[in-house]
C-alpha positions in Angstrom: 3.2 19.4 -29.0 1.3 18.9 -32.0 0.6 15.6 -33.6 3.2 16.3 -36.5 6.0 16.8 -33.7 4.9 13.4 -32.1 5.2 11.7 -35.2 8.6 13.2 -36.3 10.0 12.3 -32.8 8.6 8.9 -33.1 10.5 8.5 -36.7 13.3 10.3 -35.6 14.0 7.8 -32.9 13.4 5.0 -35.3 9.8 3.9 -33.6 7.1 3.0 -36.2 3.7 2.8 -35.4 4.0 -1.0 -34.8 6.7 -1.0 -32.7 5.0 1.7 -30.4 1.9 -0.4 -30.4 4.0 -3.4 -29.5 5.6 -1.4 -26.7 2.1 -0.3 -25.3 0.9 -4.1 -25.4 4.0 -5.4 -23.4 3.5 -2.8 -20.9 -0.2 -3.7 -20.4 0.6 -7.5 -20.4 3.3 -6.8 -17.8 1.1 -4.7 -15.6 -1.5 -7.1 -15.9 0.7 -9.9 -14.9 2.0 -7.7 -11.7 -1.9 -6.8 -10.8 -2.8 -10.5 -10.8 0.2 -11.4 -9.0 -0.5 -9.1 -6.2 -4.3 -9.9 -6.3 -3.5 -13.8 -5.8 -2.8 -13.8 -2.1 -5.8 -11.7 -1.3 -8.2 -13.9 -3.2 -6.6 -17.2 -1.5 -7.2 -15.4 1.6 -11.1 -14.9 1.0 -11.4 -18.1 -0.4 -9.5 -19.5 2.9 -12.0 -17.8 5.1 -15.2 -19.3 3.5 -13.9 -22.9 3.8 -14.4 -25.6 6.7 -11.3 -25.6 8.9 -10.1 -29.0 7.5 -10.4 -27.9 3.7 -8.7 -24.8 4.3 -5.5 -26.9 5.6 -5.6 -29.6 2.8 -3.0 -30.0 0.7 -3.1 -29.3 -2.7 -4.7 -26.4 -2.3 -8.3 -26.0 -3.2 -9.4 -22.4 -4.1 -12.8 -23.0 -4.2 -14.4 -24.3 -0.9 -17.0 -27.3 -1.2 -19.7 -25.3 0.8 -19.2 -21.6 2.0 -19.4 -21.2 5.6 -20.5 -17.2 6.5 -20.4 -18.3 9.9 -16.2 -18.1 10.0 -16.6 -14.1 9.9 -18.7 -14.4 13.3 -16.3 -17.2 15.1 -13.5 -14.1 16.2 -16.2 -12.5 17.8 -17.9 -15.1 19.6 -14.5 -16.9 20.7 -12.6 -13.8 21.8 -13.1 -10.3 23.3 -12.6 -8.4 20.0 -14.6 -5.2 21.4 -12.1 -4.8 23.9 -9.2 -5.4 21.5 -11.1 -2.5 19.0 -11.2 -0.3 21.8 -7.8 -0.4 22.8 -6.9 0.1 18.7 -8.9 3.3 18.8 -7.6 4.2 22.4 -4.0 4.2 21.2 -4.7 5.5 17.5 -6.8 8.8 18.9 -4.1 9.1 21.6 -1.1 9.5 19.2 -3.2 11.9 17.0 -4.0 14.5 20.0 -0.3 13.9 21.3 0.9 14.8 17.8 -1.2 17.6 17.2 0.1 18.9 20.6 3.7 18.3 20.5 4.5 18.9 16.9 3.6 22.2 16.0 5.8 23.4 18.8 9.3 22.7 17.7 8.6 24.3 14.0 6.8 27.4 15.5 10.3 27.7 17.4 12.2 27.3 14.6 10.3 29.5 12.4 10.4 32.5 15.0 14.2 32.0 15.4 15.8 35.1 13.6 18.4 32.7 12.8 17.4 28.9 12.2 20.8 28.0 11.2 21.8 28.1 15.1 19.5 25.6 15.7 20.3 23.2 13.0 24.1 23.8 13.1 25.1 20.5 15.0 22.9 18.8 12.6 24.7 20.2 9.4 28.0 19.8 10.8 27.9 16.1 11.0 29.9 13.8 8.8 28.1 12.7 6.0 28.7 9.2 4.1 
């Protein structure tokens, strides 16, 4: 569509250039506020990780720590067996992927090679729908 066509549609709809640009500004402001609302918990989580324990639980909330404790990132690995936890997660994830690769293609090929696929799914299609 040409630029004249767009301008003709805007004028037919009663939208002037100022109204259209105000709409764009409103959209960007609304999207910016939404993005800030979604980013706020992540910023607070990162700020809390870097605080001393007493300061992290203090009321009212202090956004910036009095001193940055980078060692807080190492404490979970030193106090618990995180290596085992990561290995268990890796083992479960790999097992699920392998089992899906083995089991998922079989029903698909069976239904694709069947002469009448409707026979396989006939009971599913006959269920009452709400």
